[in-house]
Backbone bond lengths (Angstrom), bond angles and torsions (degrees), N, CA, C in turn:
res aa  C-N    CA-C-N  psi(-1)  N-CA   C-N-CA  omega(-1)  CA-C   N-CA-C  phi
1 M - - - 1.455 - - 1.533 111.89 -
2 R 1.338 117.53 -28.23 1.458 120.18 -179.52 1.533 112.00 -67.24
3 T 1.332 116.16 -24.96 1.462 120.12 -177.64 1.530 111.81 -82.61
4 R 1.324 118.15 -5.04 1.453 120.70 179.82 1.532 109.53 -67.49
5 D 1.307 116.83 132.83 1.461 118.89 179.53 1.526 110.19 -88.57
6 L 1.321 114.98 178.35 1.459 120.81 -175.85 1.522 111.98 -64.11
7 S 1.323 117.71 -34.64 1.466 120.72 -178.39 1.531 111.60 -62.40
8 Y 1.336 116.24 -34.70 1.477 120.35 178.54 1.522 110.51 -60.05
9 W 1.334 116.91 -47.35 1.460 120.84 -177.98 1.524 111.16 -72.67
10 L 1.330 117.96 -29.78 1.451 120.02 176.86 1.528 111.39 -66.62
11 F 1.329 116.09 -39.91 1.467 119.71 177.46 1.535 111.17 -70.84
12 L 1.323 116.54 -32.06 1.462 120.51 -178.16 1.525 112.28 -81.66
13 A 1.325 116.99 -23.35 1.463 121.66 -174.45 1.532 113.84 -57.17
14 P 1.338 120.88 -46.32 1.480 119.20 -179.90 1.520 113.26 -57.52
15 V 1.339 116.80 -39.85 1.464 120.32 -179.90 1.522 110.28 -66.83
16 L 1.342 116.72 -44.68 1.464 120.83 -179.93 1.528 111.22 -64.06
17 I 1.318 116.66 -41.12 1.466 120.43 179.13 1.528 110.61 -64.54
18 A 1.343 116.40 -45.43 1.466 120.43 179.61 1.525 110.58 -63.09
19 L 1.326 117.68 -43.23 1.459 121.75 179.12 1.528 111.06 -61.68
20 T 1.327 115.74 -41.39 1.465 119.94 -179.86 1.522 111.59 -66.27
21 L 1.347 116.26 -44.68 1.463 120.47 -176.94 1.523 112.77 -71.57
22 V 1.340 116.43 -36.01 1.467 120.56 -173.15 1.526 112.63 -91.61
23 V 1.342 117.88 -31.01 1.456 120.84 -173.65 1.532 112.66 -114.51
24 V 1.311 117.11 -57.12 1.462 120.59 -170.18 1.530 112.39 -66.60
25 I 1.339 116.98 -53.36 1.469 120.46 -178.30 1.534 111.73 -63.31
26 P 1.353 120.04 -47.58 1.471 118.66 175.94 1.524 113.21 -59.02
27 L 1.331 117.65 -33.37 1.463 120.23 178.53 1.523 110.96 -63.27
28 F 1.323 117.05 -45.77 1.458 120.58 179.70 1.532 111.20 -66.24
29 F 1.328 117.25 -41.18 1.459 120.11 176.82 1.527 111.10 -63.87
30 G 1.335 116.12 -39.34 1.458 119.95 179.45 1.514 112.40 -63.49
31 V 1.325 116.47 -42.33 1.464 120.37 177.43 1.524 110.26 -62.88
32 Y 1.334 116.60 -41.80 1.474 120.14 179.28 1.528 110.82 -62.55
33 Y 1.347 116.98 -47.72 1.464 120.16 -177.71 1.530 112.18 -64.82
34 S 1.327 117.20 -24.63 1.467 118.96 179.36 1.522 112.32 -68.29
35 F 1.334 117.55 -14.33 1.460 122.08 177.75 1.536 111.88 -99.04
36 T 1.343 116.11 11.99 1.461 120.83 -179.74 1.529 109.48 -124.14
37 D 1.340 115.08 -177.69 1.469 119.65 173.72 1.525 110.15 -106.96
38 W 1.313 116.29 37.56 1.472 124.57 -179.01 1.521 110.48 -54.63
39 N 1.336 116.24 135.15 1.467 120.78 -179.80 1.520 113.14 -112.56
40 G 1.339 116.53 10.77 1.450 120.45 179.90 1.500 114.12 98.07
41 I 1.347 116.56 -14.09 1.464 120.49 -179.34 1.529 109.99 -120.72
42 T 1.311 115.70 -60.67 1.463 119.80 178.16 1.520 110.19 -86.75
43 S 1.325 116.35 156.50 1.468 120.93 -176.47 1.513 112.46 -67.03
44 G 1.331 117.79 -31.36 1.453 119.97 177.39 1.514 113.26 84.99
45 E 1.332 115.19 161.90 1.455 121.48 179.36 1.525 110.00 -96.73
46 F 1.316 115.04 152.36 1.459 121.23 -179.69 1.527 109.14 -71.70
47 V 1.348 116.82 125.99 1.468 121.38 -178.30 1.522 112.07 -119.49
48 G 1.326 117.51 5.96 1.459 120.86 178.18 1.518 112.62 69.66
49 F 1.324 115.34 -135.55 1.469 120.89 -176.12 1.525 112.68 -92.20
50 K 1.327 117.62 15.97 1.466 120.42 -177.06 1.525 111.96 -56.73
51 N 1.341 116.94 -46.84 1.469 119.90 -178.92 1.523 111.82 -61.68
52 Y 1.315 116.50 -38.54 1.460 120.28 -179.28 1.525 111.44 -71.53
53 L 1.324 116.55 -37.84 1.463 119.79 178.54 1.527 110.88 -67.72
54 D 1.336 116.09 -34.85 1.473 119.19 178.94 1.526 112.05 -66.46
55 L 1.331 116.72 -25.29 1.466 120.09 -179.55 1.523 112.20 -60.78
56 F 1.347 116.16 -36.01 1.464 120.07 -176.96 1.524 112.54 -72.45
57 H 1.342 116.39 -9.75 1.464 120.45 177.83 1.528 111.45 -114.11
58 D 1.324 115.66 7.19 1.463 121.22 -179.48 1.523 109.00 -91.24
59 A 1.321 116.40 104.63 1.469 120.96 -176.73 1.517 111.92 -64.54
60 D 1.342 116.98 -38.42 1.469 120.31 -178.98 1.522 111.41 -64.79
61 F 1.334 116.92 -43.19 1.464 120.01 -179.28 1.526 111.17 -67.47
62 L 1.320 117.28 -43.28 1.464 120.77 -179.95 1.527 110.59 -65.63
63 A 1.335 117.15 -38.54 1.468 120.38 178.47 1.518 110.74 -66.16
64 S 1.330 117.37 -42.41 1.471 120.67 179.06 1.530 110.68 -66.52
65 L 1.322 117.29 -35.62 1.463 120.66 178.31 1.527 110.72 -66.26
66 W 1.328 117.04 -44.02 1.464 121.01 179.13 1.528 110.89 -65.46
67 F 1.338 116.89 -40.59 1.462 120.54 177.74 1.519 110.29 -63.31
68 T 1.328 117.24 -40.41 1.470 121.87 179.83 1.522 110.73 -64.98
69 V 1.326 117.04 -40.54 1.468 120.62 179.37 1.531 110.30 -63.62
70 K 1.330 117.04 -46.49 1.468 120.44 179.10 1.529 110.91 -61.57
71 F 1.300 115.73 -45.66 1.462 120.55 179.49 1.527 111.14 -60.67
72 S 1.332 116.85 -43.46 1.467 121.07 -176.71 1.524 111.03 -66.07
73 V 1.330 117.42 -42.13 1.466 120.60 -178.96 1.531 110.47 -61.64
74 V 1.330 116.82 -49.15 1.465 121.01 -179.20 1.526 110.62 -64.96
75 S 1.331 117.04 -42.81 1.469 120.62 -177.89 1.518 111.82 -65.59
76 I 1.331 117.00 -42.25 1.468 120.78 -179.50 1.523 110.53 -60.27
77 I 1.321 116.53 -45.02 1.470 120.38 -179.16 1.526 110.74 -64.16
78 L 1.339 116.65 -49.82 1.462 120.28 -176.59 1.526 111.91 -65.89
79 I 1.323 117.52 -44.59 1.465 120.51 -177.42 1.522 111.16 -62.08
80 N 1.339 117.27 -42.88 1.460 119.70 -178.98 1.527 111.97 -70.52
81 I 1.330 117.42 -36.96 1.464 119.96 177.12 1.525 110.34 -65.87
82 I 1.335 116.43 -47.95 1.465 120.44 -179.85 1.522 110.63 -65.50
83 G 1.341 117.01 -43.47 1.458 120.57 -179.76 1.515 112.61 -60.73
84 L 1.335 116.52 -43.46 1.463 120.39 177.94 1.527 110.77 -66.46
85 G 1.335 116.47 -40.01 1.463 119.74 178.49 1.522 111.98 -62.84
86 L 1.332 116.38 -43.17 1.462 119.98 177.57 1.526 111.15 -64.03
87 A 1.342 116.53 -39.07 1.464 119.99 179.09 1.518 111.53 -64.04
88 L 1.332 116.85 -39.31 1.462 120.42 177.83 1.528 111.07 -65.72
89 I 1.331 115.91 -34.75 1.468 119.50 179.64 1.525 111.40 -68.10
90 V 1.330 116.78 -48.49 1.467 119.89 -174.22 1.527 112.87 -78.19
91 T 1.338 118.01 -13.58 1.468 120.04 175.55 1.527 111.60 -95.45
92 S 1.324 115.84 -1.87 1.464 118.86 175.29 1.527 108.68 -79.78
93 K 1.296 116.27 170.84 1.464 120.96 -175.04 1.521 111.26 -85.18
94 I 1.339 115.54 72.61 1.461 120.60 175.81 1.528 108.26 -120.97
95 K 1.305 116.87 148.96 1.462 121.77 -172.89 1.530 113.03 -69.83
96 T 1.319 116.54 -28.45 1.470 120.10 -175.03 1.527 112.44 -96.26
97 S 1.337 118.00 20.97 1.469 120.27 -174.81 1.532 112.44 -60.93
98 K 1.336 118.10 -42.07 1.466 120.80 -179.12 1.526 111.18 -67.60
99 F 1.317 115.85 -38.98 1.468 120.00 177.49 1.529 110.81 -64.64
100 L 1.330 116.21 -42.15 1.461 120.70 179.99 1.523 111.60 -66.21
101 R 1.319 117.52 -36.03 1.464 120.28 177.39 1.522 110.57 -59.23
102 T 1.316 115.60 -42.81 1.464 120.06 179.67 1.524 111.28 -65.43
103 I 1.318 116.42 -44.45 1.465 121.30 -178.76 1.530 110.64 -63.56
104 F 1.344 116.85 -45.05 1.465 120.36 -177.52 1.525 112.22 -67.96
105 F 1.347 116.79 -29.78 1.465 119.81 -176.76 1.527 112.49 -85.36
106 M 1.326 118.00 -21.03 1.465 122.15 -173.64 1.527 114.71 -56.06
107 P 1.346 121.11 -40.12 1.480 119.21 179.74 1.516 113.67 -57.01
108 N 1.334 117.55 -27.91 1.461 120.10 -179.78 1.527 112.27 -70.63
109 L 1.330 116.83 -17.06 1.460 120.96 -179.03 1.524 112.52 -85.04
110 I 1.321 117.10 -11.84 1.466 121.30 -178.53 1.525 109.14 -88.23
111 G 1.308 116.66 138.54 1.459 121.48 -179.66 1.515 112.13 -63.20
112 G 1.329 115.57 151.10 1.464 120.91 -176.42 1.514 113.31 -62.05
113 L 1.330 118.16 -41.57 1.465 120.76 179.32 1.521 111.39 -63.18
114 I 1.331 115.80 -43.56 1.469 119.55 179.84 1.525 110.29 -64.45
115 L 1.330 116.26 -43.01 1.466 119.74 177.75 1.520 111.39 -58.60
116 G 1.333 115.26 -42.01 1.464 118.86 179.98 1.518 112.15 -60.79
117 F 1.325 116.70 -43.27 1.476 119.91 179.98 1.534 111.13 -69.91
118 I 1.337 116.82 -35.87 1.467 119.65 177.39 1.525 110.64 -61.95
119 W 1.332 115.66 -49.03 1.460 119.42 -178.38 1.528 111.76 -72.21
120 Q 1.313 117.63 -26.81 1.462 119.63 173.94 1.525 109.96 -62.95
121 F 1.340 116.44 -42.46 1.472 120.73 176.35 1.527 110.46 -62.25
122 I 1.344 116.57 -42.74 1.471 120.11 -179.32 1.525 110.74 -62.87
123 F 1.332 116.40 -47.38 1.468 119.75 -176.55 1.530 112.43 -68.51
124 L 1.334 116.59 -39.10 1.460 119.51 -174.68 1.522 112.94 -85.80
125 K 1.332 117.43 -37.90 1.461 120.23 -174.83 1.535 112.29 -99.16
126 V 1.343 115.65 -53.63 1.471 119.55 -176.30 1.517 110.91 -66.70
127 F 1.346 116.34 -48.86 1.467 119.31 179.58 1.525 111.36 -61.36
128 S 1.335 116.10 -39.67 1.466 119.42 179.54 1.525 110.76 -64.73
129 G 1.349 116.28 -40.81 1.464 119.84 177.92 1.516 112.19 -63.93
130 L 1.334 116.48 -42.24 1.463 120.00 177.04 1.517 111.46 -64.91
131 G 1.339 115.50 -37.88 1.458 119.04 178.40 1.515 112.13 -62.63
132 D 1.339 116.25 -41.85 1.471 120.13 177.15 1.522 111.37 -65.82
133 L 1.334 116.52 -39.40 1.464 121.05 -177.41 1.519 111.84 -70.15
134 L 1.336 116.55 -41.90 1.460 121.24 -176.01 1.532 113.22 -95.59
135 G 1.317 116.41 -7.95 1.457 119.95 -179.46 1.522 113.47 72.81
136 I 1.323 116.94 31.11 1.460 121.64 -179.73 1.536 108.28 -105.53
137 E 1.315 116.55 109.58 1.459 120.46 -177.10 1.525 112.06 -68.76
138 G 1.335 117.06 -26.77 1.452 120.38 -177.79 1.511 114.26 -64.72
139 L 1.350 116.89 -20.40 1.461 120.73 179.33 1.516 112.50 -85.43
140 Q 1.312 117.42 -8.64 1.454 121.44 -178.79 1.527 110.23 -97.23
141 G 1.315 114.45 146.71 1.462 118.88 178.05 1.510 114.40 74.75
142 W 1.321 117.63 26.07 1.464 120.21 177.81 1.522 109.51 -63.65
143 L 1.319 114.80 147.80 1.469 125.05 -177.85 1.519 112.67 73.54
144 S 1.326 117.11 1.59 1.466 120.23 178.89 1.520 112.04 -91.54
145 T 1.331 117.01 -9.01 1.465 121.04 177.76 1.526 109.02 -125.02
146 T 1.318 115.13 164.51 1.465 120.02 -179.99 1.518 111.05 -64.24
147 Q 1.347 116.70 -41.16 1.461 120.58 -176.72 1.526 111.77 -65.68
148 T 1.332 116.74 -48.48 1.464 119.08 -179.31 1.529 111.04 -69.12
149 G 1.337 116.99 -32.95 1.461 120.01 175.56 1.512 111.31 -64.43
150 F 1.338 115.87 -39.76 1.465 120.70 178.14 1.520 110.76 -61.47
151 W 1.339 116.24 -50.45 1.466 119.41 -177.56 1.528 111.52 -71.36
152 G 1.323 117.06 -26.77 1.455 119.19 174.21 1.520 111.49 -64.17
153 L 1.333 116.88 -43.03 1.467 121.00 176.83 1.519 111.61 -65.13
154 V 1.334 116.41 -39.58 1.469 120.43 179.24 1.525 110.70 -64.29
155 I 1.329 116.80 -44.00 1.464 120.76 179.32 1.525 110.28 -62.37
156 L 1.320 116.63 -45.26 1.471 120.69 -179.91 1.528 110.85 -61.01
157 M 1.323 116.29 -48.16 1.465 120.55 -177.64 1.521 111.20 -64.38
158 S 1.325 116.89 -41.80 1.470 121.06 -179.49 1.518 110.29 -65.97
159 W 1.332 116.92 -40.95 1.464 120.63 -179.60 1.519 111.07 -65.52
160 Q 1.335 116.71 -36.22 1.460 120.15 -177.44 1.524 112.29 -76.10
161 M 1.328 118.36 -44.60 1.463 121.17 -169.18 1.518 115.26 -92.69
162 S 1.324 117.79 -17.03 1.468 119.98 -175.86 1.525 111.85 -59.86
163 G 1.325 116.71 -40.21 1.463 119.85 179.48 1.515 112.45 -66.33
164 Y 1.317 116.59 -35.84 1.466 120.47 178.27 1.524 110.87 -67.42
165 I 1.325 116.34 -44.27 1.462 120.66 178.32 1.525 110.37 -67.45
166 M 1.333 116.64 -31.89 1.461 121.30 176.33 1.525 111.01 -55.37
167 V 1.329 117.49 -41.13 1.467 121.83 -178.14 1.528 110.52 -61.45
168 I 1.320 117.08 -39.17 1.473 121.02 179.11 1.522 110.47 -64.92
169 Y 1.319 116.48 -44.14 1.472 119.66 179.08 1.532 110.99 -67.23
170 I 1.321 117.12 -35.57 1.462 120.16 178.16 1.529 110.53 -60.13
171 A 1.331 116.32 -42.71 1.469 120.73 -178.92 1.524 111.25 -58.73
172 Y 1.313 117.46 -38.23 1.465 120.40 -179.84 1.527 111.30 -80.55
173 L 1.329 116.88 -38.22 1.463 119.31 -179.57 1.519 111.80 -64.71
174 E 1.330 117.25 -38.45 1.460 120.00 -179.60 1.523 112.13 -75.00
175 G 1.330 117.00 -12.59 1.456 120.31 176.71 1.515 114.20 -94.00
176 L 1.341 116.80 2.78 1.467 119.89 179.23 1.529 110.72 -70.40
177 P 1.319 117.94 140.25 1.478 120.68 176.54 1.529 110.78 -64.23
178 A 1.313 116.41 119.99 1.470 120.40 -177.83 1.517 112.28 -64.04
179 E 1.347 116.73 -29.69 1.461 119.49 -177.55 1.523 112.32 -66.44
180 L 1.348 117.02 -29.44 1.461 119.64 178.07 1.526 110.69 -67.15
181 I 1.331 115.99 -44.30 1.464 120.39 179.38 1.532 110.03 -64.15
182 E 1.320 116.08 -42.94 1.465 120.14 -179.89 1.525 110.91 -64.87
183 A 1.320 117.09 -40.18 1.469 120.34 179.01 1.524 110.82 -64.00
184 A 1.342 116.79 -38.76 1.466 120.27 178.53 1.521 110.74 -66.48
185 E 1.336 117.20 -38.77 1.466 120.01 177.38 1.517 111.32 -64.34
186 I 1.330 116.75 -40.57 1.463 120.96 178.80 1.528 110.81 -64.19
187 D 1.344 115.36 -36.10 1.469 119.77 179.98 1.522 112.65 -76.72
188 G 1.315 117.60 -4.10 1.463 120.99 175.29 1.512 114.96 95.41
189 A 1.323 118.37 11.65 1.464 120.49 178.95 1.524 110.10 -71.44
190 N 1.333 116.10 133.13 1.459 119.18 178.06 1.529 110.10 -80.59
191 A 1.335 116.69 -179.64 1.468 121.11 -174.54 1.523 111.59 -62.10
192 F 1.342 116.70 -41.38 1.463 119.51 -179.33 1.524 111.26 -66.42
193 Q 1.315 116.80 -42.21 1.464 120.53 179.55 1.527 111.36 -64.97
194 R 1.322 117.17 -38.68 1.470 119.60 177.31 1.521 111.23 -64.07
195 F 1.326 115.53 -38.85 1.459 119.18 179.20 1.526 111.13 -69.81
196 R 1.326 115.81 -44.39 1.476 120.41 -174.87 1.521 112.40 -68.93
197 Y 1.307 118.86 -41.77 1.467 120.68 -170.47 1.540 114.18 -104.14
198 I 1.328 117.06 -12.73 1.469 118.92 -178.94 1.528 111.51 -121.24
199 I 1.344 116.59 -59.53 1.456 120.13 -174.37 1.520 111.83 -66.86
200 F 1.336 116.92 -49.38 1.466 120.90 -175.95 1.525 113.02 -58.63
201 P 1.354 119.94 -48.12 1.469 118.83 178.84 1.531 113.09 -64.14
202 L 1.353 117.29 -34.40 1.451 119.81 -176.31 1.534 112.93 -75.29
203 V 1.327 117.07 -23.64 1.471 119.52 178.09 1.526 111.19 -98.51
204 A 1.323 117.32 13.70 1.466 120.76 -179.64 1.530 113.00 -56.10
205 P 1.348 119.82 -39.45 1.476 118.48 177.48 1.532 113.06 -59.43
206 A 1.319 116.84 -28.23 1.466 119.61 178.91 1.526 110.78 -66.78
207 F 1.335 116.90 -32.83 1.460 120.09 178.05 1.521 110.88 -65.00
208 T 1.323 117.03 -37.68 1.458 120.74 179.00 1.516 110.85 -61.16
209 V 1.331 116.18 -48.37 1.463 121.25 -179.79 1.527 110.80 -66.46
210 S 1.324 116.65 -46.62 1.463 120.94 -175.53 1.522 111.96 -66.39
211 M 1.317 116.91 -41.31 1.458 119.64 179.92 1.519 111.16 -67.43
212 F 1.329 117.03 -35.99 1.466 120.06 177.72 1.531 110.47 -63.98
213 L 1.333 116.63 -44.59 1.459 120.79 -178.89 1.531 111.59 -67.31
214 T 1.323 116.94 -44.97 1.462 119.72 -179.53 1.519 111.28 -67.63
215 L 1.328 116.76 -36.13 1.461 120.26 179.44 1.526 110.95 -64.90
216 S 1.323 116.66 -49.47 1.459 120.08 -177.80 1.529 111.16 -66.00
217 N 1.329 117.79 -40.86 1.463 120.63 179.96 1.519 112.43 -68.94
218 S 1.328 117.11 -36.24 1.466 120.30 179.56 1.523 111.17 -68.05
219 F 1.314 117.06 -42.62 1.459 120.45 -179.16 1.522 111.37 -67.89
220 K 1.318 117.75 -35.34 1.463 121.27 -174.66 1.530 113.44 -91.20
221 L 1.309 117.81 7.73 1.467 121.21 -175.11 1.534 111.15 -58.77
222 Y 1.317 115.94 128.83 1.471 119.92 177.72 1.527 112.51 -136.18
223 D 1.348 116.88 -55.02 1.464 120.04 -172.04 1.522 112.64 -62.39
224 Q 1.339 117.42 -41.66 1.472 119.60 177.99 1.524 110.85 -66.64
225 N 1.324 116.44 -38.26 1.460 121.17 177.94 1.528 110.44 -62.81
226 L 1.329 115.78 -39.98 1.468 120.79 -179.18 1.522 111.55 -66.37
227 S 1.325 117.15 -46.93 1.465 120.15 -173.73 1.522 113.25 -81.77
228 L 1.318 118.76 -26.93 1.469 120.47 -177.02 1.525 112.10 -84.19
229 T 1.324 117.66 -55.51 1.465 120.31 -175.93 1.525 113.15 -116.51
230 G 1.345 117.07 -20.49 1.458 119.41 -176.84 1.513 112.71 64.55
231 G 1.337 116.73 17.18 1.465 120.94 -178.20 1.508 113.92 87.01
232 G 1.329 117.86 -8.38 1.466 121.11 -176.87 1.512 112.88 -82.57
233 P 1.336 116.87 170.08 1.463 125.29 -0.92 1.534 112.20 -81.21
234 F 1.322 116.14 135.85 1.471 123.76 176.77 1.523 112.50 55.01
235 K 1.335 116.65 45.65 1.459 124.03 176.30 1.530 113.88 65.04
236 S 1.334 117.32 12.34 1.468 119.76 -175.41 1.525 112.57 -74.17
237 T 1.340 117.80 -18.43 1.465 120.74 176.38 1.529 110.87 -115.71
238 Q 1.306 115.59 22.98 1.467 120.22 179.99 1.523 109.70 -84.85
239 M 1.333 116.21 120.71 1.450 121.39 -178.68 1.527 109.72 -88.75
240 V 1.336 116.48 172.15 1.460 120.99 -170.47 1.531 111.53 -61.64
241 A 1.331 117.80 -42.78 1.464 120.16 -178.42 1.520 111.01 -59.18
242 M 1.320 117.47 -42.16 1.456 120.71 177.96 1.517 111.48 -70.04
243 E 1.325 117.22 -37.26 1.461 121.08 177.60 1.527 110.61 -60.96
244 I 1.331 117.06 -42.48 1.467 121.16 178.19 1.523 110.50 -64.03
245 F 1.329 116.79 -43.96 1.467 120.96 -179.97 1.529 110.73 -62.56
246 Q 1.324 117.20 -45.55 1.462 120.84 -179.61 1.520 111.77 -64.73
247 T 1.326 116.64 -37.98 1.464 120.41 178.68 1.518 110.94 -65.13
248 A 1.344 115.99 -41.33 1.460 120.25 -177.28 1.523 112.31 -73.96
249 F 1.325 117.73 -51.57 1.462 121.11 -171.15 1.533 113.63 -101.76
250 G 1.318 116.38 -20.13 1.457 119.09 176.84 1.518 112.31 -87.65
251 E 1.317 116.27 -41.88 1.466 121.31 -178.87 1.523 112.60 -103.78
252 N 1.336 116.87 -4.18 1.472 123.43 179.13 1.540 112.23 58.31
253 K 1.324 115.95 37.58 1.472 121.01 175.88 1.527 107.76 -107.17
254 M 1.297 115.92 75.40 1.461 121.46 -172.51 1.524 112.54 -64.72
255 A 1.310 117.25 -47.06 1.468 120.75 -177.85 1.526 110.92 -65.82
256 Y 1.326 115.77 -41.53 1.463 119.73 179.05 1.526 110.98 -65.52
257 A 1.341 116.28 -40.13 1.463 120.41 176.74 1.523 110.43 -64.85
258 Q 1.327 116.83 -35.96 1.461 120.30 178.13 1.520 110.89 -65.85
259 A 1.329 117.16 -37.26 1.465 120.64 175.90 1.528 110.21 -64.16
260 Q 1.338 116.91 -40.31 1.459 120.41 175.33 1.524 110.77 -60.27
261 A 1.328 115.93 -42.59 1.463 120.64 -178.96 1.525 111.49 -65.10
262 V 1.326 117.19 -38.71 1.461 120.64 179.00 1.523 110.49 -65.14
263 I 1.329 116.80 -45.82 1.472 120.50 178.26 1.520 110.19 -62.35
264 F 1.315 116.39 -41.14 1.465 121.05 178.79 1.521 110.59 -62.85
265 F 1.325 116.68 -43.50 1.461 121.58 177.92 1.524 111.25 -60.14
266 V 1.321 117.24 -44.22 1.466 121.28 -179.56 1.526 110.82 -64.19
267 I 1.336 116.89 -43.05 1.469 120.91 -179.52 1.524 110.79 -62.42
268 V 1.342 116.34 -48.34 1.469 120.39 -179.02 1.527 110.60 -64.12
269 A 1.329 117.50 -40.51 1.465 121.02 -180.00 1.520 110.98 -63.59
270 I 1.328 116.96 -44.46 1.470 120.55 -179.27 1.527 110.55 -63.57
271 I 1.343 116.28 -47.15 1.468 119.80 -179.03 1.526 110.71 -63.85
272 S 1.333 117.37 -42.74 1.464 121.15 -178.63 1.523 111.59 -64.42
273 L 1.329 117.04 -47.08 1.465 120.83 -178.90 1.527 111.13 -66.24
274 T 1.326 116.73 -38.05 1.467 120.61 177.31 1.516 110.88 -64.06
275 Q 1.343 115.64 -43.39 1.467 120.22 178.82 1.516 111.29 -61.63
276 V 1.324 117.07 -44.25 1.470 120.96 -179.87 1.522 110.30 -64.38
277 Y 1.330 117.30 -41.16 1.467 121.17 -179.19 1.525 111.44 -61.87
278 F 1.322 116.58 -49.97 1.467 119.50 -177.42 1.524 111.77 -70.37
279 N 1.333 117.86 -34.24 1.462 119.84 177.27 1.527 111.54 -67.49
280 K 1.348 116.69 -39.77 1.446 120.28 176.98 1.536 110.46 -64.25
281 K 1.307 115.86 -40.46 1.452 121.01 177.80 1.519 111.06 -63.23
282 R 1.335 115.52 -40.67 1.471 120.48 -179.66 1.522 110.99 -68.87
283 E 1.342 117.70 -32.41 1.455 120.55 177.51 1.534 110.48 -59.11
284 V 1.320 117.14 -41.45 1.456 121.54 -179.92 1.525 110.97 -66.88
285 E 1.341 116.11 -40.44 1.460 120.18 -178.88 1.522 111.67 -68.21
286 M 1.343 116.90 -33.67 1.457 120.37 -178.87 1.526 111.02 -76.03
């Protein structure tokens, strides 16, 4: 770092300044306001840990946190399985691989709010029509219960992010040494054995990156939650990001919402860092 000249720091300065103004300073102010009774206008009086202690007795916040955890676990598993499967398909020797890459990645280009409204139409209108046509009651009334709302969010999230995660797996799959795969084929290894003992260990770093991205995006989901279910019925599908927004701007409890945001930030940071640590450790073992 001592050998860096002045031009290096001049080019880096705008990024550091923007990061400080947009992320670091608001973070410190947010933590400070979480210890007050700030209402968004006046600075408020210092109340200590009152806001944080109230969180443990807030049924709505705890319910939204538990719903978010369940949603994130299911979404992370499905997105990575689907993403890896799509990557294996488009890296195989098929003529339409480039076309399929474009098709699989396209859902990621659509905004979250628009996706939510599109899938809301599918679940409420298309599923209902199919239910009437086929006589299946389970297809009717989607998003009207907690269970169908949960799986509706999972389907939407998996459909949107699988193509993006596919690109990460493609980058690692195309970097695999071809001679290793050929040697395994010569030795008589079948497709499953080649995947289990050669491909899977070599793409392990991709799992670290993909799981981190899917974990952070699943926990922070807001726009799709807003447009698809709106948190209903009766807040049963309301995730933490929406709960924080409603607390701040719906109930005008800015300081309390800030305390929720701080706790949420700490939880996501701990889970993300733990996941990265164990995945990195597993990469070495594999």
